[in-house]
N, C-alpha and C positions, 0 to 999 in steps of 0.2 A: 837273465841278470836282474837283480833287485836294486832299485834305485830310490834313494831318498831325495825328494824335491823340497828344498828349503825356500819357502817364500818369505825371505828375511825382511824384517822391518829395518830398513837401512836408515840410519840417522846421519844426516849430512854433517861432515866435519867432526865426527866423533869416532875416529878409528879404533880407539881402545874399547869403547862400548860395543862397536860392531864386531871386533875380534872376539870379545868375550861371548857374544851371542853365537858367533860361528863355532867357537870352541865347544860350547854347551850342546849345540846341535850335532856336531861331529861325534861327541861322546855318546849322545843318545842314539845315534845311527849305527854305531859299531855293533856288529853281531846281528844287525837286522837288514843291512843293505851292503851291496858291493861297492856302491858309489853314492856320494852325496853331492848334489849340485846346488850352488848358490847363485844369486843374480849378478848382473853387471855392476861393476864399481861398488861391490859389497863392502869394501873396507872403509872408504872415505866418503862415499856418496857422489852423486852426479852434480847437483846444483850447489856448488861451493864458490861460484864466481871466480874472481881473479886469484883466489888462493891456489887455483890450479896452475898458476904461473909462478907460485912461490916455491923456490927450490927447497927451502926447509920443510915445507908441507909435503912436497913430493918425496923427499928423503924419508920423512917419518912414515908415510903410507907404504912405501916400498919395503920397509923393514918387516912389515907384517907378512909379506909373501913367504919369507923363510920361516916365520913362525907358524904359518898355516901349513906349509910343507911338512914341518916336523910333526904335525897332528895326524899325518896320513899313514902312519905305520900299519894300521889295521884296516884301512878303508881308503878307497880312491876319493879325491876331493877336486871338484871344479869350482872356481870362483873368479870373480872379476875384480881387477884393481889396476892401478897405474903401472906402466912399465917404461922405463927410460933407458935408452941405449944411445950412448954418445950424446949428441945434442937434440935427439928426437924423443918426444913424449908420446906414448901410445895408450889408448884405451884397450886393455888386454884381458884375455882369459888365461887362467893358469890351471894346470892339471898335474897333480902329484899323487903318488902312491908308494907305500913302503918307505916313506921318507925321502924319495927321489922324484925328480921330474920325469914325467911319463914321456917315453920316446915316441917319435913319429915313424911311420913306415919309410919315409925318405930321409930320416935322420936330421932334418932341418928343424931349427927353432924348438928344441926339446922343451916340453913343459909349458910352452906359451903360444898363444894365438893372438894376433893383433887385428883390431877392428879395421875394416877397409872402407866402408861407406860411412861418412861422417855427416850427420844431420846438421843442417844450418837453417832451421826454420822453427817456428813456434817458440818454445822455451829453450831450444838448443842452440848453442854457439860452438859446436865441436871444432870447427876449423880455426877458431880463435886459440884453441889450446892443444889440439892433438894433430899428429901426423897420421896419414893414412897407412894402413897395414902394408906389409912387404910380401904380399901374394903367397902367404904360407898356408895353402889350402889342403895340404896332405893330412891324412887321418892319424890320430893317436892310436897306439896299440895298447889295449887294456884287457887283460885276461883273455887274450885271443880274439877280441873283437876290434874292429876298425871303427873308431869313433871320430867324426868330424865335429868341431866346435865352431860356432859363429857367434857374433855379438849383435843383438838388437837390429839395427838398421841394415845389417848385411842381408837380412831376409827381405827387406822392403826395397827390392832392386828394380822395380818395374820401369822407373824413369832413368836408370843408370846404364851406362855402357858396360860396366863391370858387373858380372853376375856371380857373386860368391857361391850361392847355393849350387848352381849348375857346375861351376868349376870344382866344387867339392865332390859332386856326384861322379865326376870323371875318375875319381880315385876309388870307386866301388866301396863306400862305407857301409857298415852294418847298421849304424845308428847316427843320427844327427841331433846335436843339442844346440839350442839357441838360448844364451843367457841375456836377459834384458833388464833395463830399468825404464820401463815404458809407462809414461803417464796415462792416467785414466781420464777419459771424457765420455760423454754420451755416445753410445754405439761403438765404443772401442773394441768390445769383445768380438763382435761379428767381423770387424775389420781385420783383427789379428788372424782369426780362423780363415778368412777368405785369402789372406796373403799366404798362409801356409799351404792351403789347398791349391792356390795358383801355381805353386812349384811342381805339383803333380808327382810327388815322390812315391817310390815303391818301398821305402824303408820307414821305420818309426822315427818320428820327429818329436823331440821333447822341448817344450817352450817353458822357460823358468823366469818368472818376473818378480820384481821386488814388491814389497808392501810399504805403507807408511806415508810420510809427508816430507817434502823438501820445498824450499822456497828460494826465489831469486830476488827478493826485495819488492818486486812488483806483483808477483802472483804466488799464491800457495798452491803447490802442485801435488796431486794425490796419486798414489800407486796402489792399485787394487789387487795385485797378484795376478789372478786370472790365468794361472799356468795351465798347461794342457799337454796331453800326449796324443799325438795324431798319427794314425797309421792308415794304410789304404782301406782298412775295413771298419775302423771305429775312431771315435773321439772321446777321450776321457778328460772331463773338466775337473780341475782342482780349485774349487772356489775358496777364496780367502776373505773377500769383502773387506779389504784394506787392513786385515789383521795378520800378523805373522803366523804361519802354519808350517808344519813338517808332515809331508805325505809320503808314505812308503808305497812303492809301485813295482809290480813284477811284470817285466816285458812279455813274459810267456803267458800271462793271463789277463790281457787287456780287454776291457768291456766298455761299451759306450754308456754315457749317462747324459743328463740334461743339466745345463748350467743354472745356478741359482742367482738370477738377476733381479729378483723381486726387490723393490725399494732400494735400488742401487744408489740413486742420488741421495736419498735420505741417509744411508750409511756413509756415503762420501762426506756429507756435511758434518755429521756427528764426528767422524774421524778427523776431519780438518780441524775442528775446534779442539778436540782432545790433544792431538799431536802438536798443533801450533802452541797451545797453552803449555804443554809439557816441555817442548824443545826450544821455543823462542822466548817463553816467559816462565822459566823454571822456578821463580820465586813465588808462584801461586797467587797472582793478584786477584782482586775482585774484578768482575766484569760489570761495567756500568752500561745500562741500556735505556735509551729513551723509549718510553712506552706510550705511544700516541693513542692506542686503541684501534689502529689500522692493521691491515693484513701483514705488511712487512715486519713491523716491530713485534707483532704477535708471534709470527713464525720465528723470528730471530731469537727472542727471549725464550721461547719454548725449546728451541734447539740447544741453547746454552744450558738451560736447567737439565735437560736430558743428558747432555754430554758431561757436565761438570758437577751437577748437584745444585740444589737451591741455595746452599750456604755460600757459594762462590759468586752469586749473582745479585745485583742491586738494580731494581727497576724504578725508573723515575718518570712520573707523568707531570707535564708542565702545561696545565690548561691556561687558556686565555678566553676572552669573551666570544671567540669564534668556534670554540669546541662544542660539538653537539653532545647531547646526553648519551647517544648511542655509543660514541667512542669513549666517553668517560666510563660508562658502565662496562665496556669491553676491557678497559685497563684494570678496573677493579676485579672483574671476573678472572683475568689472568693471574693476578696476585693471589686470589683465593685458591685457585685450583693448582697453581704451581708452588706457592708458598715461599717465594723469594722475598727478600727485604724490599719493601715498597715505600717510596717517598712521593709525596705530592707537593710540588713547589710551583705555585702560580707565577706567571711571568708578567702580569699586568703592571705591578709596581716598577719592575725593572724597565719595562717598555716605556712607561710614562717618564721615568727618570732619563732615559736615553733621548727621548724626543725633546724633553725640556733642555737637556744639555746642548743639543744641536742649535738651539736658539742663540747660544753664545757665539756661534760661528756664523750667524746670520741665516740659519736654516730654520725658519719658523713654521714651515708647512711640510711635515714628513708624511707622505701618503704613498699609495700605490705600491709598486714593487719594492721601493726603498723601505717602506714600513713593514712589508712582509719579511724582508730580509733581516730587519732589526730583530723581529721575533725569532726567526730561525737561528740567528747568531747568538742571541741570548740563551736559547735552549742549548746550543753547543757549549757556550760559556758555562752554563749551569752544570752540564754533564762533566766537563773537564775539571771544574772546581770540586765536584763530588769525587771524581777520580783521584785527585790529589789528596783529598781528605781520607779516602778509603784505601790509598796506596793501590789504585786499580788502573784499569784501562777501559776505553770506551769501545763498544761494538758498533760498527757502521751498519745501518739497516737498509741502505739503498739497493734496489734491484737493477738489473741490467738496462731496462728500458729507461728508467729515470736517469741512470748514469749516462746513457747514450744521448738523451735529449736535454741534459743539463738541468733536470729537475731536482737539484740539490743546491744548497747554499754553501759556498766556500766558507770555511771556518764556522759553519753552522751544523747542518746535518751531514756534511761531507767529511766530518772528522772521524777518527777512530784508529784502532790498532789493527783491525781486520775487517774486511768487507765480506761477510759470510754469504750474502745474497747477490753480490755484485756481478755474477755471471749467470743469474737465473732470470728469465723473463717473468713478467707478472703472472702469466698462466702457470709457470713452473713453481712459483712461490705458492700459488693456490693449491697445486698438486701436493707440495710438501705439507701444507696445512691439513689437507685431507688425510695424508699418511700419518701425521702426528696424532690426529684424532682416532684413526682406526687402530693404530698400535696401542694407544693408551686405553682404548675401549670406552672413551668418554670424550666430551667436548672440551678440548684444551683451547685450540684456536677457535674463536667465536664463529659459528656457522654463518652469521650475517655478513662476514667479511669474505667468504670463500666464493669465487665466481662459479657460475654454472656455464659450462662450455656446451653450447648447442651446435648443431651442424653448420649454421651460418652466422652465428653471433655469440656474444658473451653477455650473460645476464648477471646483474648485481642486485643484491638486496640493499646494500649500501655502497654506492660508488666511491672509489678512492678519492681522497682529498687531503691536501696539505693543511687545511683548516687555518689558513693565515689571513683569510678575509671572509666576509659574510657570504654564505651560500656558494662557496668556492668548491669546484670539483676539477680533478685533473683533466687536461685536454686530450689525453691519449686515446686513440682508437684501439682499445685493448684487444688482443688477439691479432688484429691486422698489423698494428705497429710492432708487436712482438716478432711476427714473421718478417716484416719489412726491414727492421734493424738487422736481423740475422742475415738476410739476403744482401743488404748493402755492405755489411762487414765482410762478406765473401766476394765483393767486387762484381755484383750481378746487376748493377743499375741498367746497363744497356740491354741485358737479357730481359729484365722486367719490362722495360718499355716495348721491346719487340713482342713479348708475349701478350702485352695488353692489346697491341694492334692486331695480332693474329688470333686473339681470343683464347690462346692456350693457357693464359694466366688462370683461367677458371678451373684448370686441372691441378693447380698448385695450392699450397697452404694460404697464399695471399688471396687467391680467387674466391675462396668460400666466404670471405667477409665483405667483398666489394659491394654487394647489393644492400646489405644491412646498414652500411655506412654511407650509402649514396654515391659510391665511387665508380659506379658504372658510367657516370657522367664524366666525360673526359676532362672538362675544365676543373671539376672538383678533385678528380684524381691527381692532376698535375699540381694544383694549388696545395694539396696535402703533401705530395711528394716533395715539392720545393720547400715547404715548411720543415719537413723532417730533415732534409739535407742541410738546410741553413742552420737549424737548431743543433744538429749533431756537430757541424763544423764549428759553430760558435762555442760549443762546450768543451772543446779539446783542452783548453787551459785548466778546466776543472778536473778532467779525467786524469791528466798527468800528475795531479796532486792527490789522487785518491789513495786511501790505505791499500795494502796488499789485498788483491781480489782472489778469492778461492776459485780456481779454474775447474769448471765442469763441462765446458764445451771445447770445440777445437778452435774457437776464435774469441777468446776472452780479451777484454780490454786489459792492457798492460803489456807484457812481452809478446804473447801470441799475435795481438793486433797492435802494431806499433804506429804511432801517430806523430805528426809534426804540426806546428801551429802556422797555418797559412790561410790566406783568403780562399774561399770556396772556388774551385775550378771545375767546370764541366766540359767534356769534349765536344767538338763540333757535332759529332754523330748524336750524342746524348741530347744536345740542345735542339737539333733538327727533329728528333723523334718526339721530344716533349712538345714542340710547336705543332706537329701533326696531330698529336692526341688532343691538345688543348683546343684545336679548331675543328675537331670532329663534329 
């Protein structure tokens, strides 16, 4: 059997555009394949919020099922869409051929399969919208073959009492197809393959995933494709790298290959910018970026120029008396090599005017953090003013560790339409900087900004700084705090404390930095840990007001990692372990 695997770029809430793309792919596949397979919810998209509860939207999307069925005169078609029966709404897969719904071996639910396992974690709220499937596990009969179809989470059944894959195998299928709309994050490729292999199947398994971008208001979620054909003897990867592809495959001539995962995060970020710009901001605004001459803003503006071109980008440097020559020169360097419109607007006069105006309220001495925040907010004010003048939007430059620890000023550098780096640690931002330079074949991101990661420490030629005060540098323990924030967001505080006591922490990512930061001393370790916990907790109110964060990990701030604003609370066990370590 020859199968066309369509890694469709699904545009959320755009059923007509998606239908036209499906139609074009079907027409291209006729005469080349027996069957063409599209992803889960290929008609309307997955992340459309409470439009999924809107009956008018449901009715509109279901109309396309018959339209797609009518395209199947010369080729079998499998696709995902909504299915409503009486008062129940299902996430469903449809199967049509010769203009008819394909029949099942047991004659139940002809032409449709309903998803059984409904994810309710991360960016998913399936139980809010969908009913679970009706145990329709029997195979479809297509050209003499018995084909079972399942949908995304039905494969990931390890923690479920219901085992859809095993139940399907009881019907002796010749082939199993899983259609998915599975978000990408780091290491997702190996997780998918491991889940398929865990099922220990003796038949070919075809995994078909969507490409593109969807968002839920809090996060921009990327879909990489990453489809594959897995048999007992081989694995064939169909790399898409976030772009729509159509791959033709003959089940009788399967051969193993190696996935192309090089620079996957770089491609993810470029795709996020392009797709978000096209789908969320279709009027083509200018993107305004504050260019401090530091690492984050350098990577941010370089990604923007790479994704959209220099004519869509305006870089703004806003120096004060605290800016060093090295960062000023870095900003000029970026404007020269990337060629974007470059503005230099000093903020000293605005800062002085703000300080003077505070005297009218009796505040005659604006110093310290208040003075630093005045500068940050004036920079935000400047960017937003330029945004209005240019009919543009502002890019947020904050990285995940700054976001976690609250090192951003609300209504200052926490503004923006999109936070492209908001789920990247500082070390990952440095990695993207190196990737940008390597791909360009020249120095785009200044080399003096990119950290050197040693076995037990991180070295900087120029350490990160907000440059809001004289000789100011960021207080983060880079590398260590990158790993610590990730561990805390995965609920591992107690495990960290226990590993410190039994010394197994030295086998972890955290452990390799302990000595260089002096944290082998129990008192210093606990003092630092308490500072991180307190700072993260204090910054919740800032994070919930962040622009949409591009998700590249399994625990991004926003919807995957949900927060409420309360006082910091530690368990009795955590406090006891901290006290033991502190008094070592």
